[in-house]
N, C-alpha and C positions, 0 to 999 in steps of 0.2 A: 769463544771456541767452547766445547761442550767438555766437561770434566770426566772422563771414564773410571768408574770405582771412586776413590777417596783422593781428589788433588791430582791423578795422573792425567795429563795432557792426551786428548785424541789424537789418533793417526792424523796424518796430512792429507787428506784425499780429496778428490774433485767432488764439491757439493753438488747433488742432485735435486735438490729441492727438499730431501725428506730428511729426516732425524731417527737415527736409530736409539734405542733404550740404554747402549752401552752393556759395561759387565759390573753389577754392582758387587761391592766390594763384601765379603761375610762379618768382616769384623768393623764397618761403619756405614753410617747412612749416606746416601747418594745424596747431594745437595739438588735443590728443584731446580729443573730444567727452565730457565729464563731467558733464553736464547732466544733471538729475534728469527723468526721461521719467514724465509720469503717466500711470498706467492711466487711460483713457477707455472704459467698457462702455459698450454699448446693451443696454437691458432692455425687455422688451414684457411687459405684463401681460394677459391676456385672462379669460374667465369661464368658465361652466361647460361641461363638455364629458362626453358620454357615447356610447355605441355602440348598446345596448339598452334596450328599457322594457318593463314587464310590469304592467300595469293590472288583474290578477287573471284575464284569460283566456288569454293566451296571450303569449309574447315576440316582440315587433318590432322589426326595425331601424331605426335612424333614419335619415332621408334625409339623403342627401350635403348638405354645407354647402356654399353658394354665398356665399363671403366678398366683400364689396365689395373692389374691384383694391387699394384703398388701404390696407385692413386687411391683405390677405393679404400685401402688400409688408412692411408693417412687422414681421409675424410672420417672415418669410422672411430679412429682412436683419438682425434683431436677433442679438446674440452670445448672447443666452440669451432664451426666450421661455416665460412661464409661464401655465398653466391649472390650473382646479381640475377633477378628474376625480371624477365622481359616480358612485359604485358602484363595485363589484370588477372585476377583471380576472381569469379563471379560465377554465381548457381546458375544463371541463364544468358548466355551470351547473345546480344542483340545481333541477330542476323542482317536484318534490313540495315543498322546504322553500321555495321563493318563491311557490307556489301559497298559502302559509298565510300570507303576511303580508296584513295587512289595510288596504295601502296601496299605493300607486305603488313598484316596485321597478326599480332603474334597474343596469346592468351594461353589461359590453363582454366581447368574447371576443377570441382572439389575433388574428383576422382584421382586429380595430380598430387594432392597433398601428400597422401600417402607414398607415392613413388619418391618425392623427394626426400620426406625422412627415411626411406630406403636407401637413398645414395649418401645420407650422413648429413645433411644439411640442418644447419641449425638456426641460422638466421640468414635473411635475405635485405639486399639492398632494392628499393623501389624506383628510385630516381633516376629514369632513362627515357627516352625518345618515345617507347613504345608504353610507358604507365599508363596512358589515358588513350589506349586504342580502341575501347568503346565507352560512349558516353557515361558519366557519372561511375567509372568504372576504381578509380585509384582509390575513393574513400571505403568501397564496398571491398576491395582486396585487403585493406588495411584492417577492417574489421573482421573479415574470414580467416584472415591469419592469425589475430588476436585470440579468437575463437579455439584455434585448431594448436595454440601455443607456440606459434612460428613467428618471434619478432621481426618486424621491418621497418627499416628506416628509408626516409625520402620525402615524407609528404610535409612534416612539420620540421623535418632536417636532420632528425637527431634521436638515437636510440641508446639508452644508457642500459649497461647489463652489468652484472656481478657475479663472477665466476671465482670460485673457492675450488684450488687443486694444488698438487703437489705438497701436502702438509702446511701450507700458509694460511694467512687470511684471505678475505674475498679481494680480489682485483677487480676494482671499478674501471668500466671499458665504455668508451662515448664510441658509438658509430655515427659519423657525420655524413649523409648522404647528399648528394646534387649531381645534376647534368648541365652539361654544356652542349648538349644536343638537344635542339627543341623539340618538346613533347607535342602530341597534338591534344593541344588544350580545350578546344572547342566543345561546351558542352560538359566539361570535367568539373565538377564541383571539389576537387582537391587536387589540382595538380603537381605533382613533382617542383621541387626547387630548382629551378632554371637560372644559371648563372653565366657570366663571363669570367675572364680570369681575375679581374680586381673584386668581382661579384661572389668569388670563390673564396677569397682571402676575408672579405668582409661576414661572410656567411660562418667561415670557421671561427672567426675570433668571436662573434656574437655567441655561439654553441659554447665553445669552450668557456666562456665568461659566464654561462647559465647552467652548465652541467657539474663543474668541477670534476673532472674524473682522474685516474691515474695513468690511462692510456687512451689515447686519442687517435682513433682510425677515419681516414677521409675515404670515402667511397666515392668516385668520380666518373661518370661517363664522359668520354672524351675521345678525341681524335678522327682519324678518318679509318670508315670501314675497309677491312681486309688489307691493311697497311702491316707492313712486318715490322717497322721502327717507329719508335716515337718521333713526333717533330719537336724541333727547336723550341716551340711555343710551351708544349707540354715538359719538356724538362725543366725548363724556366719555371713554370708553376709549381711544379715538383718541388724546387729548390726552396722557394718562397714560401709553400706551404709547411716545409720542415721547419724554416727559420721562425716560424710561427707557432710552432710546437707540436705539428702532426709527428706522431711516429711511425705510421703507416701511410702511405697514399697507396689506394689500391684501385688501379685503374680496369675499364670496361670499355665497350663497343665495337673494337675492331673485329672482332671475331676470329681472331689468330692471335698466338701468345708471342709475348714481345719481351724486350727486356725487364729482367727483375735487378735492381738495383741497391745493394746492400752497401749503403754508404753511411758515414760517421755521424749523419745528420738523422739519420732513420732509413726505412726500407722503403723503396717505390716498386710496385709492380705495375709497370705501365699499361700491360692488357693479359689477362690471365685467359684469353680466348674465350673458347666454348666447354662449358662444363656437359649441359646436356641440350643441343639443339642441332635442326636439321639445316645447317648451314655448309654448303663445302664438304671438307673433309672433318670438320666439326673437330678439328687440334684445338687442345687446350694445355693447362697447367693447373696442378694442385699446389702451393707454395706453403710450406710449413714450415713455422717460427715458432720459437718459447719466447715468451716475455718474461721478464722477472722484476719484481718490484722491490727495491733497496729499502733500508732502514730510514734513510734519508729522502724517500719518496721518488728518487729517481728510479727510470725504467730502462732496463737493460734488454736488447732484443739479439737475437741469435737464430741466422737463416740456417735453418734444418736441412731442408732439401726442396726440390723443385723438381715434381714427377710429370711425367707427360699422361695427359686422360687417356690416351689410346696407345695400345701397344705398337710396337715396330712393325 
């Protein structure tokens, strides 16, 4: 507890992560403030993001996103905002290679990077079934993102971020990304981490042992497209990931918003739907969480809001 003046107890108020100066006494010196300052970081989790789409005829630019005001504010005000990047970012997209694909091809060009920044996106997951939609694109995407200061996780499997906010020491966050939906990996020099349920646990354990973070986020591309609810298998895997030490399990692929479960073992976002994509009605969520690191190293999560990306 902080002392106000000389020895007077501070008022009992809800701790918001900041420390006030108190009122100094005119007749005595205030003791140095040695209280532990808990790092309090606000995280926002959104859904799928892409800039270009090809359905076999020609590349089409995705329409501009018109986010709900509250969702846009949530992304802008978060210390870190996450989205799932569907498809590669390349300087020149290989038209001939894309034309050979037998299903929808997704991607983005360099002009989309400022658009993503305008949305408030700080970090992207790269592990999904569209990561290698053009040959050799996954590794090129990672390099382009690094050059533009936008971290991406999913090729080697994880990204470690340090965030200082709320008056505390930096919070070390590990984003561990993987896909359960097979990517088009033919000709791809750096495919994303592709796993089954047991492989997801193995990959998480290996990354956790290597990075040594305070907060572990698992980004996982899973489930069925257009499903409105998670499957029993997804629910079971989420429980297993939390038991292994994951604080947040953040899912995507369905293009529909699904259950957000703030359980005692951690937070599961089964699918945040779409952030900015031209799929059906592009419904999605921006889920806002605060993470607090205690003096004993434990992490407390508080679900603050779940905002629809589109106004009713």
